[in-house]
FIBA-704295 format. One record per residue: residue number from 1; x, y negated, z of N, C-alpha, C, O in turn. Coordinates in steps of 0.001 Angstrom, whole numbers. Atoms other than C-alpha are relative to their C-alpha. Example, Ala and Ser with C-alpha at 12.3 -4.5 7.8 and 13.67 -1.06 7.14 Angstrom:
2
<pt><nr>1</nr><n_px>890</n_px><n_py>1190</n_py><n_pz>0</n_pz><ca_px>12300</ca_px><ca_py>4500</ca_py><ca_pz>7800</ca_pz><c_px>900</c_px><c_py>-1200</c_py><c_pz>0</c_pz><o_px>1936</o_px><o_py>-1181</o_py><o_pz>665</o_pz></pt>
<pt><nr>2</nr><n_px>-820</n_px><n_py>1190</n_py><n_pz>-60</n_pz><ca_px>13670</ca_px><ca_py>1060</ca_py><ca_pz>7140</ca_pz><c_px>-770</c_px><c_py>-1090</c_py><c_pz>730</c_pz><o_px>-261</o_px><o_py>-2198</o_py><o_pz>899</o_pz></pt>
This chain:
83
<pt><nr>1</nr><n_px>-760</n_px><n_py>1371</n_py><n_pz>-372</n_pz><ca_px>-29943</ca_px><ca_py>30043</ca_py><ca_pz>18620</ca_pz><c_px>1277</c_px><c_py>71</c_py><c_pz>-121</c_pz><o_px>1963</o_px><o_py>976</o_py><o_pz>354</o_pz></pt>
<pt><nr>2</nr><n_px>-1630</n_px><n_py>271</n_py><n_pz>530</n_pz><ca_px>-26546</ca_px><ca_py>28716</ca_py><ca_pz>17204</ca_pz><c_px>746</c_px><c_py>-485</c_py><c_pz>1468</c_pz><o_px>79</o_px><o_py>-1215</o_py><o_pz>2200</o_pz></pt>
<pt><nr>3</nr><n_px>-672</n_px><n_py>856</n_py><n_pz>-989</n_pz><ca_px>-23727</ca_px><ca_py>27783</ca_py><ca_pz>20104</ca_pz><c_px>-497</c_px><c_py>-1237</c_py><c_pz>-380</c_pz><o_px>-1036</o_px><o_py>-1672</o_py><o_pz>-1397</o_pz></pt>
<pt><nr>4</nr><n_px>213</n_px><n_py>1574</n_py><n_pz>-371</n_pz><ca_px>-24075</ca_px><ca_py>24454</ca_py><ca_pz>21315</ca_pz><c_px>1796</c_px><c_py>-453</c_py><c_pz>-230</c_pz><o_px>2676</o_px><o_py>324</o_py><o_pz>141</o_pz></pt>
<pt><nr>5</nr><n_px>-1199</n_px><n_py>377</n_py><n_pz>495</n_pz><ca_px>-20818</ca_px><ca_py>22526</ca_py><ca_pz>20056</ca_pz><c_px>720</c_px><c_py>-377</c_py><c_pz>1101</c_pz><o_px>222</o_px><o_py>-1280</o_py><o_pz>1772</o_pz></pt>
<pt><nr>6</nr><n_px>-927</n_px><n_py>235</n_py><n_pz>-845</n_pz><ca_px>-18360</ca_px><ca_py>22271</ca_py><ca_pz>22280</ca_pz><c_px>608</c_px><c_py>-1663</c_py><c_pz>488</c_pz><o_px>740</o_px><o_py>-2346</o_py><o_pz>-527</o_pz></pt>
<pt><nr>7</nr><n_px>-222</n_px><n_py>974</n_py><n_pz>259</n_pz><ca_px>-17146</ca_px><ca_py>18866</ca_py><ca_pz>23791</ca_pz><c_px>2208</c_px><c_py>-588</c_py><c_pz>-988</c_pz><o_px>2873</o_px><o_py>-1585</o_py><o_pz>-1270</o_pz></pt>
<pt><nr>8</nr><n_px>-1164</n_px><n_py>46</n_py><n_pz>572</n_pz><ca_px>-13700</ca_px><ca_py>19830</ca_py><ca_pz>22169</ca_pz><c_px>27</c_px><c_py>-437</c_py><c_pz>-1392</c_pz><o_px>831</o_px><o_py>-1163</o_py><o_pz>-1977</o_pz></pt>
<pt><nr>9</nr><n_px>775</n_px><n_py>102</n_py><n_pz>1448</n_pz><ca_px>-15555</ca_px><ca_py>19921</ca_py><ca_pz>18902</ca_pz><c_px>-116</c_px><c_py>-1284</c_py><c_pz>-618</c_pz><o_px>429</o_px><o_py>-1826</o_py><o_pz>-1580</o_pz></pt>
<pt><nr>10</nr><n_px>-130</n_px><n_py>1166</n_py><n_pz>191</n_pz><ca_px>-16546</ca_px><ca_py>17094</ca_py><ca_pz>19058</ca_pz><c_px>422</c_px><c_py>-857</c_py><c_pz>205</c_pz><o_px>-231</o_px><o_py>-1878</o_py><o_pz>-13</o_pz></pt>
<pt><nr>11</nr><n_px>-1484</n_px><n_py>993</n_py><n_pz>-73</n_pz><ca_px>-13229</ca_px><ca_py>15142</ca_py><ca_pz>19906</ca_pz><c_px>-236</c_px><c_py>-192</c_py><c_pz>-1582</c_pz><o_px>-717</o_px><o_py>-1057</o_py><o_pz>-2315</o_pz></pt>
<pt><nr>12</nr><n_px>-644</n_px><n_py>-314</n_py><n_pz>1382</n_pz><ca_px>-12058</ca_px><ca_py>16892</ca_py><ca_pz>16769</ca_pz><c_px>-540</c_px><c_py>-905</c_py><c_pz>-1106</c_pz><o_px>106</o_px><o_py>-1583</o_py><o_pz>-1904</o_pz></pt>
<pt><nr>13</nr><n_px>1132</n_px><n_py>-233</n_py><n_pz>1376</n_pz><ca_px>-15016</ca_px><ca_py>16351</ca_py><ca_pz>14406</ca_pz><c_px>262</c_px><c_py>-1381</c_py><c_pz>-371</c_pz><o_px>564</o_px><o_py>-1786</o_py><o_pz>-1493</o_pz></pt>
<pt><nr>14</nr><n_px>160</n_px><n_py>1501</n_py><n_pz>300</n_pz><ca_px>-15167</ca_px><ca_py>12315</ca_py><ca_pz>15546</ca_pz><c_px>1312</c_px><c_py>-402</c_py><c_pz>-35</c_pz><o_px>1385</o_px><o_py>-1623</o_py><o_pz>-169</o_pz></pt>
<pt><nr>15</nr><n_px>-1544</n_px><n_py>104</n_py><n_pz>445</n_pz><ca_px>-11071</ca_px><ca_py>12446</ca_py><ca_pz>15144</ca_pz><c_px>38</c_px><c_py>133</c_py><c_pz>-1303</c_pz><o_px>865</o_px><o_py>-638</o_py><o_pz>-1790</o_pz></pt>
<pt><nr>16</nr><n_px>-523</n_px><n_py>-191</n_py><n_pz>1282</n_pz><ca_px>-11131</ca_px><ca_py>13512</ca_py><ca_pz>11674</ca_pz><c_px>-1376</c_px><c_py>-971</c_py><c_pz>-779</c_pz><o_px>-1181</o_px><o_py>-1280</o_py><o_pz>-1955</o_pz></pt>
<pt><nr>17</nr><n_px>1045</n_px><n_py>1183</n_py><n_pz>602</n_pz><ca_px>-14212</ca_px><ca_py>11133</ca_py><ca_pz>10613</ca_pz><c_px>775</c_px><c_py>-1767</c_py><c_pz>-75</c_pz><o_px>759</o_px><o_py>-2670</o_py><o_pz>-912</o_pz></pt>
<pt><nr>18</nr><n_px>-608</n_px><n_py>1500</n_py><n_pz>-333</n_pz><ca_px>-12170</ca_px><ca_py>8067</ca_py><ca_pz>12328</ca_pz><c_px>1320</c_px><c_py>207</c_py><c_pz>-1111</c_pz><o_px>1609</o_px><o_py>-659</o_py><o_pz>-1937</o_pz></pt>
<pt><nr>19</nr><n_px>-1062</n_px><n_py>225</n_py><n_pz>957</n_pz><ca_px>-9123</ca_px><ca_py>9225</ca_py><ca_pz>10385</ca_pz><c_px>38</c_px><c_py>-147</c_py><c_pz>-1423</c_pz><o_px>979</o_px><o_py>-565</o_py><o_pz>-2097</o_pz></pt>
<pt><nr>20</nr><n_px>-98</n_px><n_py>295</n_py><n_pz>1209</n_pz><ca_px>-10673</ca_px><ca_py>9363</ca_py><ca_pz>7179</ca_pz><c_px>-736</c_px><c_py>-1420</c_py><c_pz>-880</c_pz><o_px>-1200</o_px><o_py>-1640</o_py><o_pz>-1999</o_pz></pt>
<pt><nr>21</nr><n_px>510</n_px><n_py>1135</n_py><n_pz>16</n_pz><ca_px>-11628</ca_px><ca_py>5876</ca_py><ca_pz>7883</ca_pz><c_px>1098</c_px><c_py>-752</c_py><c_pz>-225</c_pz><o_px>1307</o_px><o_py>-1618</o_py><o_pz>-1075</o_pz></pt>
<pt><nr>22</nr><n_px>-1106</n_px><n_py>918</n_py><n_pz>239</n_pz><ca_px>-8536</ca_px><ca_py>4777</ca_py><ca_pz>8552</ca_pz><c_px>921</c_px><c_py>515</c_py><c_pz>-745</c_pz><o_px>1894</o_px><o_py>29</o_py><o_pz>-168</o_pz></pt>
<pt><nr>23</nr><n_px>-51</n_px><n_py>-90</n_py><n_pz>1116</n_pz><ca_px>-7069</ca_px><ca_py>6076</ca_py><ca_pz>5736</ca_pz><c_px>-329</c_px><c_py>-744</c_py><c_pz>-1177</c_pz><o_px>660</o_px><o_py>-998</o_py><o_pz>-1865</o_pz></pt>
<pt><nr>24</nr><n_px>435</n_px><n_py>658</n_py><n_pz>489</n_pz><ca_px>-9255</ca_px><ca_py>4119</ca_py><ca_pz>3497</ca_pz><c_px>158</c_px><c_py>-1299</c_py><c_pz>126</c_pz><o_px>-63</o_px><o_py>-2123</o_py><o_pz>-762</o_pz></pt>
<pt><nr>25</nr><n_px>-313</n_px><n_py>1671</n_py><n_pz>-830</n_pz><ca_px>-8317</ca_px><ca_py>874</ca_py><ca_pz>5785</ca_pz><c_px>1948</c_px><c_py>207</c_py><c_pz>-992</c_pz><o_px>2439</o_px><o_py>-506</o_py><o_pz>-1867</o_pz></pt>
<pt><nr>26</nr><n_px>-1550</n_px><n_py>349</n_py><n_pz>-40</n_pz><ca_px>-4365</ca_px><ca_py>1739</ca_py><ca_pz>5386</ca_pz><c_px>-13</c_px><c_py>147</c_py><c_pz>-1846</c_pz><o_px>222</o_px><o_py>-837</o_py><o_pz>-2549</o_pz></pt>
<pt><nr>27</nr><n_px>138</n_px><n_py>455</n_py><n_pz>1790</n_pz><ca_px>-4704</ca_px><ca_py>2264</ca_py><ca_pz>1394</ca_pz><c_px>-129</c_px><c_py>-1388</c_py><c_pz>-697</c_pz><o_px>629</o_px><o_py>-1989</o_py><o_pz>-1459</o_pz></pt>
<pt><nr>28</nr><n_px>260</n_px><n_py>1102</n_py><n_pz>219</n_pz><ca_px>-6553</ca_px><ca_py>-590</ca_py><ca_pz>1101</ca_pz><c_px>1211</c_px><c_py>-1473</c_py><c_pz>149</c_pz><o_px>1489</o_px><o_py>-2508</o_py><o_pz>-457</o_pz></pt>
<pt><nr>29</nr><n_px>-891</n_px><n_py>1381</n_py><n_pz>-1182</n_pz><ca_px>-4041</ca_px><ca_py>-2698</ca_py><ca_pz>3624</ca_pz><c_px>1686</c_px><c_py>898</c_py><c_pz>-1066</c_pz><o_px>2665</o_px><o_py>591</o_py><o_pz>-386</o_pz></pt>
<pt><nr>30</nr><n_px>-1337</n_px><n_py>-277</n_py><n_pz>445</n_pz><ca_px>-534</ca_px><ca_py>-667</ca_py><ca_pz>869</ca_pz><c_px>-474</c_px><c_py>-1060</c_py><c_pz>-796</c_pz><o_px>-200</o_px><o_py>-2259</o_py><o_pz>-751</o_pz></pt>
<pt><nr>31</nr><n_px>30</n_px><n_py>1422</n_py><n_pz>870</n_pz><ca_px>-2234</ca_px><ca_py>-2141</ca_py><ca_pz>-1966</ca_pz><c_px>475</c_px><c_py>-1631</c_py><c_pz>236</c_pz><o_px>1492</o_px><o_py>-2099</o_py><o_pz>-277</o_pz></pt>
<pt><nr>32</nr><n_px>159</n_px><n_py>1123</n_py><n_pz>84</n_pz><ca_px>-2703</ca_px><ca_py>-5541</ca_py><ca_pz>-1080</ca_pz><c_px>1653</c_px><c_py>-381</c_py><c_pz>424</c_pz><o_px>2321</o_px><o_py>-1209</o_py><o_pz>-195</o_pz></pt>
<pt><nr>33</nr><n_px>-1256</n_px><n_py>667</n_py><n_pz>-651</n_pz><ca_px>673</ca_px><ca_py>-5846</ca_py><ca_pz>1113</ca_pz><c_px>1260</c_px><c_py>470</c_py><c_pz>-842</c_pz><o_px>2425</o_px><o_py>238</o_py><o_pz>-519</o_pz></pt>
<pt><nr>34</nr><n_px>-1182</n_px><n_py>-330</n_py><n_pz>1346</n_pz><ca_px>2632</ca_px><ca_py>-4223</ca_py><ca_pz>-2410</ca_pz><c_px>-536</c_px><c_py>-782</c_py><c_pz>-1287</c_pz><o_px>162</o_px><o_py>-1643</o_py><o_pz>-1823</o_pz></pt>
<pt><nr>35</nr><n_px>71</n_px><n_py>715</n_py><n_pz>776</n_pz><ca_px>660</ca_px><ca_py>-5358</ca_py><ca_pz>-4978</ca_pz><c_px>444</c_px><c_py>-1619</c_py><c_pz>144</c_pz><o_px>1417</o_px><o_py>-1967</o_py><o_pz>-525</o_pz></pt>
<pt><nr>36</nr><n_px>-673</n_px><n_py>545</n_py><n_pz>483</n_pz><ca_px>945</ca_px><ca_py>-8771</ca_py><ca_pz>-4270</ca_pz><c_px>692</c_px><c_py>-669</c_py><c_pz>414</c_pz><o_px>815</o_px><o_py>-1723</o_py><o_pz>-210</o_pz></pt>
<pt><nr>37</nr><n_px>-1839</n_px><n_py>803</n_py><n_pz>584</n_pz><ca_px>4135</ca_px><ca_py>-10107</ca_py><ca_pz>-3471</ca_pz><c_px>998</c_px><c_py>423</c_py><c_pz>-1005</c_pz><o_px>2143</o_px><o_py>18</o_py><o_pz>-1204</o_pz></pt>
<pt><nr>38</nr><n_px>-555</n_px><n_py>-522</n_py><n_pz>840</n_pz><ca_px>4718</ca_px><ca_py>-7909</ca_py><ca_pz>-6121</ca_pz><c_px>-29</c_px><c_py>-1289</c_py><c_pz>-1468</c_pz><o_px>777</o_px><o_py>-1994</o_py><o_pz>-2076</o_pz></pt>
<pt><nr>39</nr><n_px>496</n_px><n_py>879</n_py><n_pz>1269</n_pz><ca_px>2824</ca_px><ca_py>-9797</ca_py><ca_pz>-8864</ca_pz><c_px>724</c_px><c_py>-1814</c_py><c_pz>929</c_pz><o_px>1225</o_px><o_py>-2375</o_py><o_pz>-46</o_pz></pt>
<pt><nr>40</nr><n_px>-831</n_px><n_py>879</n_py><n_pz>-485</n_pz><ca_px>4553</ca_px><ca_py>-13237</ca_py><ca_pz>-6496</ca_pz><c_px>483</c_px><c_py>-478</c_py><c_pz>-942</c_pz><o_px>340</o_px><o_py>-1338</o_py><o_pz>-1811</o_pz></pt>
<pt><nr>41</nr><n_px>-1355</n_px><n_py>395</n_py><n_pz>408</n_pz><ca_px>7703</ca_px><ca_py>-12505</ca_py><ca_pz>-7075</ca_pz><c_px>961</c_px><c_py>248</c_py><c_pz>-1547</c_pz><o_px>2055</o_px><o_py>-62</o_py><o_pz>-2018</o_pz></pt>
<pt><nr>42</nr><n_px>257</n_px><n_py>-254</n_py><n_pz>2141</n_pz><ca_px>6948</ca_px><ca_py>-11099</ca_py><ca_pz>-11198</ca_pz><c_px>238</c_px><c_py>-915</c_py><c_pz>-458</c_pz><o_px>1200</o_px><o_py>-1138</o_py><o_pz>-1192</o_pz></pt>
<pt><nr>43</nr><n_px>54</n_px><n_py>971</n_py><n_pz>815</n_pz><ca_px>5633</ca_px><ca_py>-14302</ca_py><ca_pz>-11861</ca_pz><c_px>1278</c_px><c_py>-761</c_py><c_pz>327</c_pz><o_px>2050</o_px><o_py>-1211</o_py><o_pz>-519</o_pz></pt>
<pt><nr>44</nr><n_px>-1483</n_px><n_py>828</n_py><n_pz>-29</n_pz><ca_px>8524</ca_px><ca_py>-15980</ca_py><ca_pz>-10274</ca_pz><c_px>1851</c_px><c_py>403</c_py><c_pz>-311</c_pz><o_px>2926</o_px><o_py>-143</o_py><o_pz>-63</o_pz></pt>
<pt><nr>45</nr><n_px>-750</n_px><n_py>-285</n_py><n_pz>981</n_pz><ca_px>10817</ca_px><ca_py>-14455</ca_py><ca_pz>-12012</ca_pz><c_px>207</c_px><c_py>-316</c_py><c_pz>-1335</c_pz><o_px>1284</o_px><o_py>-396</o_py><o_pz>-1925</o_pz></pt>
<pt><nr>46</nr><n_px>358</n_px><n_py>497</n_py><n_pz>1340</n_pz><ca_px>9104</ca_px><ca_py>-15508</ca_py><ca_pz>-15281</ca_pz><c_px>-27</c_px><c_py>-1320</c_py><c_pz>-327</c_pz><o_px>-41</o_px><o_py>-2027</o_py><o_pz>-1335</o_pz></pt>
<pt><nr>47</nr><n_px>87</n_px><n_py>2064</n_py><n_pz>-409</n_pz><ca_px>8988</ca_px><ca_py>-19002</ca_py><ca_pz>-13854</ca_pz><c_px>994</c_px><c_py>-499</c_py><c_pz>-253</c_pz><o_px>1163</o_px><o_py>-1553</o_py><o_pz>-865</o_pz></pt>
<pt><nr>48</nr><n_px>-1096</n_px><n_py>972</n_py><n_pz>175</n_pz><ca_px>12402</ca_px><ca_py>-19272</ca_py><ca_pz>-13526</ca_pz><c_px>708</c_px><c_py>1058</c_py><c_pz>-1208</c_pz><o_px>1843</o_px><o_py>584</o_py><o_pz>-1144</o_pz></pt>
<pt><nr>49</nr><n_px>-542</n_px><n_py>-93</n_py><n_pz>1402</n_pz><ca_px>13725</ca_px><ca_py>-17425</ca_py><ca_pz>-16802</ca_pz><c_px>-347</c_px><c_py>-803</c_py><c_pz>-984</c_pz><o_px>396</o_px><o_py>-1164</o_py><o_pz>-1897</o_pz></pt>
<pt><nr>50</nr><n_px>1009</n_px><n_py>1406</n_py><n_pz>1105</n_pz><ca_px>11238</ca_px><ca_py>-19933</ca_py><ca_pz>-18733</ca_pz><c_px>724</c_px><c_py>-1050</c_py><c_pz>202</c_pz><o_px>1274</o_px><o_py>-1651</o_py><o_pz>-721</o_pz></pt>
<pt><nr>51</nr><n_px>-579</n_px><n_py>948</n_py><n_pz>-286</n_pz><ca_px>12660</ca_px><ca_py>-22414</ca_py><ca_pz>-16499</ca_pz><c_px>1620</c_px><c_py>-447</c_py><c_pz>-714</c_pz><o_px>1932</o_px><o_py>-1385</o_py><o_pz>-1447</o_pz></pt>
<pt><nr>52</nr><n_px>-1674</n_px><n_py>156</n_py><n_pz>824</n_pz><ca_px>16681</ca_px><ca_py>-22002</ca_py><ca_pz>-17508</ca_pz><c_px>544</c_px><c_py>544</c_py><c_pz>-1425</c_pz><o_px>1694</o_px><o_py>637</o_py><o_pz>-1853</o_pz></pt>
<pt><nr>53</nr><n_px>-527</n_px><n_py>-258</n_py><n_pz>1322</n_pz><ca_px>15770</ca_px><ca_py>-20684</ca_py><ca_pz>-21164</ca_pz><c_px>897</c_px><c_py>1428</c_py><c_pz>56</c_pz><o_px>2025</o_px><o_py>1528</o_py><o_pz>-425</o_pz></pt>
<pt><nr>54</nr><n_px>-792</n_px><n_py>-1533</n_py><n_pz>303</n_pz><ca_px>16751</ca_px><ca_py>-16672</ca_py><ca_pz>-20746</ca_pz><c_px>-1770</c_px><c_py>1218</c_py><c_pz>612</c_pz><o_px>-1879</o_px><o_py>2129</o_py><o_pz>1432</o_pz></pt>
<pt><nr>55</nr><n_px>971</n_px><n_py>-1101</n_py><n_pz>-380</n_pz><ca_px>12755</ca_px><ca_py>-15201</ca_py><ca_pz>-20924</ca_pz><c_px>75</c_px><c_py>1228</c_py><c_pz>18</c_pz><o_px>363</o_px><o_py>1931</o_py><o_pz>-951</o_pz></pt>
<pt><nr>56</nr><n_px>-413</n_px><n_py>-1623</n_py><n_pz>529</n_pz><ca_px>12749</ca_px><ca_py>-11628</ca_py><ca_pz>-19279</ca_pz><c_px>-531</c_px><c_py>974</c_py><c_pz>-837</c_pz><o_px>-1434</o_px><o_py>454</o_py><o_pz>-1493</o_pz></pt>
<pt><nr>57</nr><n_px>571</n_px><n_py>-663</n_py><n_pz>1297</n_pz><ca_px>11757</ca_px><ca_py>-9088</ca_py><ca_pz>-21629</ca_pz><c_px>-1719</c_px><c_py>395</c_py><c_pz>879</c_pz><o_px>-1682</o_px><o_py>5</o_py><o_pz>2046</o_pz></pt>
<pt><nr>58</nr><n_px>1267</n_px><n_py>-1104</n_py><n_pz>-111</n_pz><ca_px>7839</ca_px><ca_py>-7137</ca_py><ca_pz>-20902</ca_pz><c_px>768</c_px><c_py>1204</c_py><c_pz>1147</c_pz><o_px>616</o_px><o_py>1250</o_py><o_pz>2368</o_pz></pt>
<pt><nr>59</nr><n_px>-486</n_px><n_py>-1364</n_py><n_pz>-948</n_pz><ca_px>9740</ca_px><ca_py>-3876</ca_py><ca_pz>-19478</ca_pz><c_px>1209</c_px><c_py>-449</c_py><c_pz>1371</c_pz><o_px>1733</o_px><o_py>408</o_py><o_pz>2083</o_pz></pt>
<pt><nr>60</nr><n_px>-673</n_px><n_py>33</n_py><n_pz>-826</n_pz><ca_px>11909</ca_px><ca_py>-6029</ca_py><ca_pz>-17134</ca_pz><c_px>-941</c_px><c_py>-404</c_py><c_pz>1084</c_pz><o_px>-937</o_px><o_py>70</o_py><o_pz>2220</o_pz></pt>
<pt><nr>61</nr><n_px>449</n_px><n_py>634</n_py><n_pz>-932</n_pz><ca_px>9908</ca_px><ca_py>-7763</ca_py><ca_pz>-15462</ca_pz><c_px>-1457</c_px><c_py>1071</c_py><c_pz>423</c_pz><o_px>-2189</o_px><o_py>866</o_py><o_pz>1392</o_pz></pt>
<pt><nr>62</nr><n_px>1183</n_px><n_py>-906</n_py><n_pz>-989</n_pz><ca_px>7132</ca_px><ca_py>-4767</ca_py><ca_pz>-14945</ca_pz><c_px>1283</c_px><c_py>1087</c_py><c_pz>524</c_pz><o_px>974</o_px><o_py>2135</o_py><o_pz>1092</o_pz></pt>
<pt><nr>63</nr><n_px>-576</n_px><n_py>-972</n_py><n_pz>-730</n_pz><ca_px>10199</ca_px><ca_py>-3007</ca_py><ca_pz>-13898</ca_pz><c_px>615</c_px><c_py>-993</c_py><c_pz>1304</c_pz><o_px>1084</o_px><o_py>-222</o_py><o_pz>2142</o_pz></pt>
<pt><nr>64</nr><n_px>-194</n_px><n_py>321</n_py><n_pz>-1086</n_pz><ca_px>11134</ca_px><ca_py>-5505</ca_py><ca_pz>-11140</ca_pz><c_px>-1565</c_px><c_py>-383</c_py><c_pz>552</c_pz><o_px>-1331</o_px><o_py>-1112</o_py><o_pz>1515</o_pz></pt>
<pt><nr>65</nr><n_px>858</n_px><n_py>-291</n_py><n_pz>-605</n_pz><ca_px>7726</ca_px><ca_py>-5515</ca_py><ca_pz>-10066</ca_pz><c_px>-499</c_px><c_py>1281</c_py><c_pz>119</c_pz><o_px>-1430</o_px><o_py>1458</o_py><o_pz>905</o_pz></pt>
<pt><nr>66</nr><n_px>400</n_px><n_py>-1654</n_py><n_pz>-1038</n_pz><ca_px>7283</ca_px><ca_py>-1627</ca_py><ca_pz>-9559</ca_pz><c_px>918</c_px><c_py>-176</c_py><c_pz>718</c_pz><o_px>640</o_px><o_py>79</o_py><o_pz>1890</o_pz></pt>
<pt><nr>67</nr><n_px>-1364</n_px><n_py>-70</n_py><n_pz>-1131</n_pz><ca_px>10604</ca_px><ca_py>-2076</ca_py><ca_pz>-7885</ca_pz><c_px>-553</c_px><c_py>-1171</c_py><c_pz>1303</c_pz><o_px>-443</o_px><o_py>-673</o_py><o_pz>2423</o_pz></pt>
<pt><nr>68</nr><n_px>989</n_px><n_py>732</n_py><n_pz>-1331</n_pz><ca_px>8769</ca_px><ca_py>-4734</ca_py><ca_pz>-5257</ca_pz><c_px>-913</c_px><c_py>669</c_py><c_pz>381</c_pz><o_px>-837</o_px><o_py>643</o_py><o_pz>1609</o_pz></pt>
<pt><nr>69</nr><n_px>1074</n_px><n_py>-448</n_py><n_pz>-115</n_pz><ca_px>5614</ca_px><ca_py>-2782</ca_py><ca_pz>-5176</ca_pz><c_px>763</c_px><c_py>1021</c_py><c_pz>857</c_pz><o_px>825</o_px><o_py>840</o_py><o_pz>2073</o_pz></pt>
<pt><nr>70</nr><n_px>-457</n_px><n_py>-549</n_py><n_pz>-658</n_pz><ca_px>7465</ca_px><ca_py>-62</ca_py><ca_pz>-4282</ca_pz><c_px>520</c_px><c_py>366</c_py><c_pz>1238</c_pz><o_px>364</o_px><o_py>1368</o_py><o_pz>1937</o_pz></pt>
<pt><nr>71</nr><n_px>-623</n_px><n_py>725</n_py><n_pz>-1437</n_pz><ca_px>9402</ca_px><ca_py>-1667</ca_py><ca_pz>-1452</ca_pz><c_px>-497</c_px><c_py>-235</c_py><c_pz>992</c_pz><o_px>-171</o_px><o_py>134</o_py><o_pz>2121</o_pz></pt>
<pt><nr>72</nr><n_px>853</n_px><n_py>-54</n_py><n_pz>-975</n_pz><ca_px>6746</ca_px><ca_py>-2841</ca_py><ca_pz>3</ca_pz><c_px>-917</c_px><c_py>820</c_py><c_pz>670</c_pz><o_px>-1116</o_px><o_py>740</o_py><o_pz>1882</o_pz></pt>
<pt><nr>73</nr><n_px>91</n_px><n_py>-1625</n_py><n_pz>-196</n_pz><ca_px>5028</ca_px><ca_py>595</ca_py><ca_pz>-77</ca_pz><c_px>-80</c_px><c_py>238</c_py><c_pz>1395</c_pz><o_px>-916</o_px><o_py>235</o_py><o_pz>2299</o_pz></pt>
<pt><nr>74</nr><n_px>-526</n_px><n_py>-601</n_py><n_pz>-648</n_pz><ca_px>7199</ca_px><ca_py>1731</ca_py><ca_pz>1693</ca_pz><c_px>655</c_px><c_py>-410</c_py><c_pz>1163</c_pz><o_px>1134</o_px><o_py>529</o_py><o_pz>1799</o_pz></pt>
<pt><nr>75</nr><n_px>237</n_px><n_py>833</n_py><n_pz>-1042</n_pz><ca_px>7807</ca_px><ca_py>-757</ca_py><ca_pz>4429</ca_pz><c_px>-1509</c_px><c_py>735</c_py><c_pz>884</c_pz><o_px>-1627</o_px><o_py>1533</o_py><o_pz>1814</o_pz></pt>
<pt><nr>76</nr><n_px>919</n_px><n_py>-24</n_py><n_pz>-768</n_pz><ca_px>4372</ca_px><ca_py>-787</ca_py><ca_pz>5185</ca_pz><c_px>-604</c_px><c_py>1421</c_py><c_pz>526</c_pz><o_px>-1290</o_px><o_py>1757</o_py><o_pz>1492</o_pz></pt>
<pt><nr>77</nr><n_px>-228</n_px><n_py>-1936</n_py><n_pz>-880</n_pz><ca_px>4378</ca_px><ca_py>3001</ca_py><ca_pz>5876</ca_pz><c_px>897</c_px><c_py>600</c_py><c_pz>1019</c_pz><o_px>673</o_px><o_py>1503</o_py><o_pz>1825</o_pz></pt>
<pt><nr>78</nr><n_px>-818</n_px><n_py>-118</n_py><n_pz>-1063</n_pz><ca_px>7247</ca_px><ca_py>2956</ca_py><ca_pz>7723</ca_pz><c_px>-317</c_px><c_py>-398</c_py><c_pz>1410</c_pz><o_px>11</o_px><o_py>87</o_py><o_pz>2493</o_pz></pt>
<pt><nr>79</nr><n_px>759</n_px><n_py>314</n_py><n_pz>-1130</n_pz><ca_px>5074</ca_px><ca_py>705</ca_py><ca_pz>9758</ca_pz><c_px>-1404</c_px><c_py>-22</c_py><c_pz>727</c_pz><o_px>-1677</o_px><o_py>-529</o_py><o_pz>1815</o_pz></pt>
<pt><nr>80</nr><n_px>968</n_px><n_py>-502</n_py><n_pz>-495</n_pz><ca_px>1967</ca_px><ca_py>1794</ca_py><ca_pz>10191</ca_pz><c_px>-260</c_px><c_py>1247</c_py><c_pz>382</c_pz><o_px>-1309</o_px><o_py>1499</o_py><o_pz>975</o_pz></pt>
<pt><nr>81</nr><n_px>40</n_px><n_py>-1119</n_py><n_pz>73</n_pz><ca_px>3205</ca_px><ca_py>5765</ca_py><ca_pz>10025</ca_pz><c_px>-298</c_px><c_py>-106</c_py><c_pz>1707</c_pz><o_px>53</o_px><o_py>-992</o_py><o_pz>2486</o_pz></pt>
<pt><nr>82</nr><n_px>408</n_px><n_py>-485</n_py><n_pz>-1599</n_pz><ca_px>1794</ca_px><ca_py>7272</ca_py><ca_pz>13563</ca_pz><c_px>843</c_px><c_py>807</c_py><c_pz>1010</c_pz><o_px>424</o_px><o_py>1365</o_py><o_pz>2024</o_pz></pt>
<pt><nr>83</nr><n_px>-1172</n_px><n_py>-1461</n_py><n_pz>120</n_pz><ca_px>5320</ca_px><ca_py>9491</ca_py><ca_pz>13900</ca_pz><c_px>-227</c_px><c_py>-54</c_py><c_pz>1857</c_pz><o_px>351</o_px><o_py>763</o_py><o_pz>2574</o_pz></pt>
């Protein structure tokens, strides 16, 4: 007969399962928190550039959007880390 799992093993297993679920929710949250502001500010930059007559290039918009997304993702990760 195999040994019965101890309470410590059961708790550790539950924590691993919970941490996997938390990781999925955290990834989804990071995508929402970083992509929507990046898209918003990139569209604002493109709109303002077009309004004043100096439309930014696609490379400039992509660089700006990537920088905004990286910044937002970094802030989100710092705020939600459990250190």
